[in-house]
Backbone as CSV, one residue per row, in Angstrom:
resi,resn,N_x,N_y,N_z,CA_x,CA_y,CA_z,C_x,C_y,C_z
1,MET,7.622,-4.195,-16.395,7.841,-3.195,-15.371,8.798,-3.679,-14.296
2,GLY,8.638,-4.913,-13.845,9.553,-5.435,-12.836,9.046,-5.295,-11.420
3,GLN,9.973,-4.966,-10.536,9.693,-4.855,-9.100,8.829,-3.637,-8.807
4,LEU,7.780,-3.835,-7.986,6.897,-2.751,-7.591,6.754,-2.736,-6.080
5,LEU,6.478,-1.572,-5.537,6.068,-1.451,-4.141,4.670,-0.856,-4.129
6,GLY,3.793,-1.448,-3.331,2.449,-0.937,-3.146,2.360,-0.274,-1.791
7,LEU,1.671,0.849,-1.723,1.560,1.602,-0.480,0.094,1.881,-0.155
8,ASP,-0.286,1.540,1.061,-1.615,1.869,1.577,-1.435,3.075,2.483
9,PHE,-1.703,4.265,1.943,-1.436,5.507,2.648,-2.372,5.711,3.832
10,GLY,-1.769,6.140,4.934,-2.518,6.551,6.103,-1.706,7.600,6.839
11,LEU,-2.372,8.403,7.633,-1.663,9.454,8.363,-0.761,8.870,9.442
12,ARG,-1.213,7.846,10.133,-0.413,7.230,11.206,0.506,6.125,10.695
13,ARG,-0.013,5.354,9.731,0.739,4.216,9.218,0.597,4.128,7.702
14,ILE,1.640,3.614,7.067,1.604,3.331,5.637,1.955,1.857,5.474
15,GLY,0.988,1.085,5.006,1.245,-0.322,4.729,2.038,-0.442,3.448
16,VAL,2.970,-1.387,3.417,3.832,-1.557,2.247,3.802,-3.023,1.820
17,ALA,3.723,-3.231,0.508,3.757,-4.568,-0.066,4.738,-4.564,-1.235
18,SER,5.288,-5.722,-1.521,6.155,-5.860,-2.684,5.457,-6.746,-3.700
19,GLY,5.807,-6.541,-4.938,5.249,-7.364,-5.998,6.131,-7.281,-7.225
20,HIS,5.936,-8.217,-8.115,6.719,-8.232,-9.345,5.789,-8.543,-10.501
21,THR,5.938,-7.806,-11.588,5.041,-7.993,-12.715,5.234,-9.355,-13.391
22,ASP,6.420,-9.961,-13.280,6.629,-11.288,-13.875,5.773,-12.346,-13.190
23,SER,5.716,-12.315,-11.871,4.928,-13.302,-11.130,3.471,-12.865,-10.991
24,GLY,3.240,-11.558,-10.998,1.901,-11.038,-10.807,1.390,-11.188,-9.390
25,LEU,2.309,-11.430,-8.458,1.922,-11.633,-7.065,2.417,-10.507,-6.178
26,ALA,1.582,-10.141,-5.219,1.945,-9.123,-4.239,1.995,-9.764,-2.860
27,THR,2.957,-9.322,-2.046,3.167,-9.875,-0.715,3.271,-8.744,0.310
28,PRO,2.566,-8.863,1.446,2.735,-7.860,2.506,4.201,-7.793,2.921
29,LEU,4.692,-6.579,3.166,6.110,-6.405,3.457,6.350,-5.808,4.846
30,THR,5.837,-4.629,5.092,6.092,-3.943,6.357,5.089,-2.812,6.545
31,THR,5.182,-2.185,7.692,4.374,-1.005,7.970,5.303,0.123,8.387
32,VAL,5.132,1.274,7.757,5.890,2.471,8.114,5.040,3.256,9.100
33,HIS,5.601,3.526,10.262,4.899,4.297,11.290,5.327,5.759,11.181
34,ASN,4.358,6.633,10.943,4.621,8.061,10.795,4.596,8.754,12.150
35,SER,5.246,9.910,12.215,5.145,10.733,13.424,3.825,11.492,13.357
36,ALA,3.505,12.182,14.406,2.243,12.916,14.471,2.167,14.034,13.434
37,ASP,3.323,14.525,13.004,3.298,15.683,12.108,3.957,15.474,10.747
38,ASP,4.456,14.265,10.457,5.128,14.089,9.170,5.235,12.617,8.781
39,ILE,5.451,12.416,7.491,5.705,11.096,6.925,7.097,10.643,7.368
40,ASN,7.259,9.372,7.627,8.549,8.806,8.022,9.391,8.574,6.758
41,TRP,9.908,9.667,6.212,10.672,9.578,4.965,11.917,8.710,5.078
42,PRO,12.659,8.716,6.186,13.828,7.832,6.252,13.458,6.349,6.064
43,ALA,12.335,5.932,6.605,11.913,4.536,6.438,11.541,4.250,4.983
44,ILE,10.876,5.193,4.339,10.513,5.009,2.930,11.769,5.067,2.061
45,ASP,12.712,5.967,2.386,13.989,6.034,1.665,14.676,4.669,1.679
46,LYS,14.690,4.030,2.849,15.347,2.724,2.986,14.643,1.662,2.147
47,LEU,13.324,1.668,2.144,12.574,0.708,1.330,12.881,0.888,-0.157
48,ILE,12.913,2.124,-0.606,13.214,2.405,-2.015,14.634,1.952,-2.342
49,SER,15.570,2.231,-1.452,16.961,1.834,-1.659,17.121,0.317,-1.661
50,ASP,16.481,-0.354,-0.719,16.613,-1.811,-0.602,15.919,-2.564,-1.737
51,TRP,14.714,-2.133,-2.107,13.906,-2.881,-3.077,14.100,-2.404,-4.507
52,ARG,14.554,-1.181,-4.715,14.789,-0.610,-6.047,13.619,-0.858,-7.015
53,PRO,12.441,-0.390,-6.636,11.288,-0.634,-7.500,11.350,0.186,-8.789
54,SER,10.723,-0.341,-9.826,10.627,0.403,-11.083,9.451,1.372,-11.047
55,ALA,8.512,1.133,-10.120,7.351,2.019,-9.969,6.716,1.772,-8.603
56,LEU,5.880,2.711,-8.196,5.123,2.604,-6.950,3.635,2.635,-7.281
57,VAL,2.857,1.934,-6.474,1.399,1.944,-6.621,0.827,2.369,-5.276
58,VAL,0.075,3.463,-5.274,-0.453,4.014,-4.029,-1.983,3.991,-4.055
59,GLY,-2.549,3.434,-3.004,-3.994,3.425,-2.871,-4.508,4.812,-2.526
60,VAL,-5.522,5.235,-3.250,-6.146,6.537,-3.001,-7.519,6.290,-2.381
61,PRO,-7.740,6.825,-1.189,-9.020,6.593,-0.520,-10.156,7.393,-1.161
62,VAL,-11.247,6.695,-1.426,-12.465,7.333,-1.926,-13.658,6.687,-1.238
63,HIS,-14.766,7.414,-1.205,-16.004,6.858,-0.665,-16.519,5.772,-1.612
64,MET,-17.483,5.004,-1.144,-18.040,3.922,-1.945,-18.609,4.419,-3.279
65,ASP,-19.098,5.658,-3.308,-19.656,6.209,-4.551,-18.580,6.829,-5.446
66,GLY,-17.305,6.744,-5.023,-16.199,7.273,-5.818,-15.818,8.708,-5.507
67,SER,-16.573,9.367,-4.644,-16.251,10.748,-4.294,-15.079,10.792,-3.311
68,GLU,-14.444,11.947,-3.231,-13.278,12.115,-2.366,-13.640,12.028,-0.887
69,THR,-12.703,11.497,-0.104,-12.810,11.523,1.352,-11.978,12.698,1.852
70,THR,-11.972,12.923,3.143,-11.130,13.989,3.686,-9.650,13.663,3.539
71,THR,-9.325,12.370,3.388,-7.934,11.936,3.260,-7.453,11.935,1.807
72,THR,-8.361,11.982,0.853,-7.968,11.922,-0.564,-6.938,12.994,-0.934
73,PRO,-7.152,14.279,-0.604,-6.140,15.284,-0.967,-4.775,15.025,-0.316
74,LEU,-4.774,14.468,0.886,-3.506,14.155,1.559,-2.789,13.015,0.832
75,ALA,-3.541,12.028,0.361,-2.948,10.930,-0.397,-2.381,11.436,-1.721
76,ILE,-3.094,12.342,-2.372,-2.602,12.920,-3.633,-1.317,13.717,-3.380
77,ALA,-1.270,14.471,-2.303,-0.049,15.219,-1.954,1.100,14.259,-1.670
78,PHE,0.809,13.134,-1.001,1.820,12.112,-0.734,2.357,11.550,-2.049
79,ILE,1.467,11.262,-2.990,1.867,10.746,-4.305,2.779,11.748,-5.003
80,GLN,2.422,13.020,-4.967,3.248,14.054,-5.599,4.621,14.138,-4.937
81,SER,4.663,13.979,-3.622,5.949,13.981,-2.907,6.795,12.772,-3.306
82,LEU,6.155,11.614,-3.440,6.885,10.412,-3.871,7.489,10.609,-5.255
83,GLU,6.698,11.146,-6.184,7.183,11.374,-7.554,8.383,12.317,-7.554
84,ALA,8.288,13.405,-6.814,9.369,14.392,-6.779,10.607,13.841,-6.083
85,ARG,10.405,13.114,-5.013,11.518,12.633,-4.185,12.309,11.514,-4.866
86,TYR,11.605,10.572,-5.521,12.266,9.368,-6.039,12.366,9.308,-7.556
87,GLN,11.735,10.241,-8.248,11.773,10.244,-9.709,11.341,8.891,-10.290
88,LEU,10.299,8.330,-9.696,9.734,7.058,-10.149,8.296,7.283,-10.592
89,PRO,7.820,6.449,-11.524,6.392,6.510,-11.828,5.598,6.083,-10.588
90,VAL,4.542,6.820,-10.274,3.675,6.485,-9.145,2.260,6.369,-9.698
91,HIS,1.704,5.181,-9.585,0.374,4.902,-10.112,-0.657,4.991,-8.996
92,HIS,-1.788,5.587,-9.301,-2.905,5.681,-8.358,-3.713,4.397,-8.458
93,ALA,-4.228,3.931,-7.340,-5.087,2.748,-7.341,-6.258,2.986,-6.396
94,ASP,-7.389,2.481,-6.767,-8.585,2.581,-5.935,-8.396,1.652,-4.743
95,GLU,-8.527,2.186,-3.538,-8.308,1.339,-2.366,-9.598,0.943,-1.657
96,ARG,-10.740,1.202,-2.297,-12.021,0.819,-1.681,-12.020,-0.661,-1.308
97,TYR,-12.504,-0.942,-0.159,-12.666,-2.298,0.389,-11.363,-2.970,0.811
98,SER,-10.196,-2.400,0.536,-8.941,-3.104,0.817,-8.753,-3.378,2.308
99,SER,-9.036,-2.410,3.153,-8.868,-2.638,4.595,-9.896,-3.636,5.112
100,ARG,-11.120,-3.554,4.607,-12.147,-4.515,4.999,-11.759,-5.937,4.604
101,GLU,-11.254,-6.082,3.376,-10.814,-7.393,2.900,-9.627,-7.894,3.719
102,ALA,-8.726,-6.998,4.077,-7.559,-7.380,4.875,-7.998,-7.913,6.233
103,VAL,-8.936,-7.231,6.869,-9.451,-7.680,8.171,-10.112,-9.053,8.024
104,ALA,-10.872,-9.242,6.958,-11.540,-10.527,6.725,-10.523,-11.648,6.518
105,LEU,-9.441,-11.374,5.772,-8.394,-12.384,5.560,-7.697,-12.754,6.865
106,ILE,-7.405,-11.747,7.671,-6.758,-12.007,8.964,-7.667,-12.856,9.842
107,LYS,-8.932,-12.514,9.873,-9.895,-13.263,10.681,-10.000,-14.709,10.202
108,GLU,-10.054,-14.879,8.893,-10.133,-16.223,8.310,-8.901,-17.052,8.668
109,ASN,-7.723,-16.459,8.543,-6.484,-17.170,8.870,-6.393,-17.493,10.353
110,ARG,-6.868,-16.589,11.154,-6.844,-16.805,12.611,-7.776,-17.950,13.004
111,GLN,-8.959,-17.981,12.411,-9.909,-19.050,12.699,-9.380,-20.406,12.241
112,ALA,-8.569,-20.389,11.186,-7.978,-21.628,10.685,-6.714,-21.997,11.465
113,GLY,-6.361,-21.180,12.458,-5.187,-21.472,13.283,-3.868,-21.145,12.634
114,ARG,-3.899,-20.363,11.554,-2.658,-20.059,10.827,-2.032,-18.736,11.208
115,ARG,-2.664,-17.986,12.079,-2.123,-16.661,12.362,-2.444,-16.243,13.794
116,LYS,-1.499,-15.546,14.366,-1.711,-14.979,15.706,-2.637,-13.771,15.620
117,ARG,-2.932,-13.194,16.733,-3.780,-11.998,16.777,-3.148,-10.888,15.939
118,ALA,-3.945,-10.243,15.149,-3.458,-9.222,14.223,-3.218,-7.890,14.918
119,GLN,-2.199,-7.206,14.458,-1.910,-5.844,14.888,-2.450,-4.896,13.812
120,LYS,-2.625,-3.624,14.150,-3.135,-2.663,13.173,-2.235,-2.586,11.943
121,GLY,-0.930,-2.675,12.149,0.006,-2.626,11.024,-0.142,-3.791,10.073
122,ASP,-0.581,-4.954,10.603,-0.809,-6.114,9.740,-1.898,-5.811,8.717
123,VAL,-2.944,-5.164,9.167,-4.045,-4.804,8.270,-3.523,-3.895,7.160
124,ASP,-2.695,-2.927,7.504,-2.158,-1.991,6.515,-1.299,-2.695,5.474
125,GLN,-0.456,-3.621,5.913,0.406,-4.368,4.992,-0.418,-5.230,4.033
126,ILE,-1.400,-5.911,4.581,-2.242,-6.780,3.748,-3.076,-5.929,2.799
127,ALA,-3.585,-4.795,3.275,-4.332,-3.889,2.397,-3.429,-3.408,1.253
128,ALA,-2.178,-3.101,1.544,-1.229,-2.673,0.505,-1.036,-3.788,-0.527
129,ALA,-0.942,-5.027,-0.058,-0.788,-6.158,-0.976,-2.031,-6.324,-1.853
130,LEU,-3.211,-6.153,-1.275,-4.445,-6.248,-2.057,-4.526,-5.143,-3.100
131,ILE,-4.152,-3.928,-2.716,-4.147,-2.796,-3.647,-3.192,-3.081,-4.801
132,LEU,-1.981,-3.522,-4.477,-0.974,-3.801,-5.500,-1.405,-4.963,-6.385
133,GLN,-1.934,-6.019,-5.785,-2.383,-7.185,-6.542,-3.462,-6.790,-7.559
134,ARG,-4.450,-6.033,-7.093,-5.530,-5.587,-7.995,-4.981,-4.723,-9.123
135,TRP,-4.052,-3.832,-8.772,-3.483,-2.953,-9.789,-2.736,-3.771,-10.847
136,MET,-1.945,-4.746,-10.399,-1.200,-5.581,-11.361,-2.168,-6.361,-12.253
137,GLU,-3.223,-6.903,-11.669,-4.197,-7.670,-12.449,-4.891,-6.804,-13.493
138,SER,-5.223,-5.582,-13.123,-5.936,-4.720,-14.070,-5.009,-4.039,-15.080
139,ASN,-3.703,-4.098,-14.851,-2.757,-3.459,-15.769,-1.815,-4.443,-16.456
140,SER,-2.142,-5.724,-16.419,-1.288,-6.706,-17.103,-1.631,-6.713,-18.586
141,GLN,-0.609,-6.884,-19.396,-0.824,-6.888,-20.855,-0.950,-8.293,-21.351
């Protein structure tokens, strides 16, 4: 597959991570800040242009029991917009626990003296990397 971008969808922010199927590793990349009424498409356009991914992986929010959240339909609409806009395969990924794990990683790194105080966007980027990493691990041949 090659180069991938992972996205942790949110109404205010979208965490972005990069990864490559050859290495099987995902890395936090950036956070896209949305306006109050729309997705920041110019920022996503630039990421797609700069990174030229072969596919996108988007975390879909669900409750712990797997049922839809109020944000699930918005994430699905975002995925459909990505597919139409970029003509790329867009894979759905379960994002349960990703933000919690991201917060735990930041806290662990901070306690070890390796990281400054985290911003909200940091959590989104790390969550995107966790989503992408899990997806690559479960879809490797």
